C-alpha angles and dihedrals in degrees: 000000000000119000126205132164092264095051150299125291118209128190128199129319096051120129115225119194111201095168140342090280102027117077129154141174106218121198091238134357139175129212114198117239093246090056098050090122090082090062111097127182096265104016148011115257107205137012118321115224093242133020122189115196125188105213113239117210090221091052102029099132092043091056097041100038115016099036091036092059095039092052091051093045093052096044109258100165097212132020121189121193117202108200113194092181094055093031091231140124114210118197121202130186126201114248109181105311099340140055125254120201112250094184151299123250129198129185111284093018116139 
């Protein structure tokens, strides 16, 4: 956990509880300073403001489909997918109840 004025950065393992039946351990997540109340001693109870997920080949569809939709449904403001296979980072921002693509970045892109 790293804390700054703008928020708190957590790296895995950090348990995030989105609902009674929906729990994840994202690779990285950020909780904005004004929402620190969702940070408990051993977990985060509620949607972080940003989740960054490194796509695992063994879990590719879970990261890009299941978690993607769950994070949007429960109100995670931004979801970044780091794709080592494609060498891309895709950034998504919540618009209403779904994500809209902000952009894709590759090494060397300006």
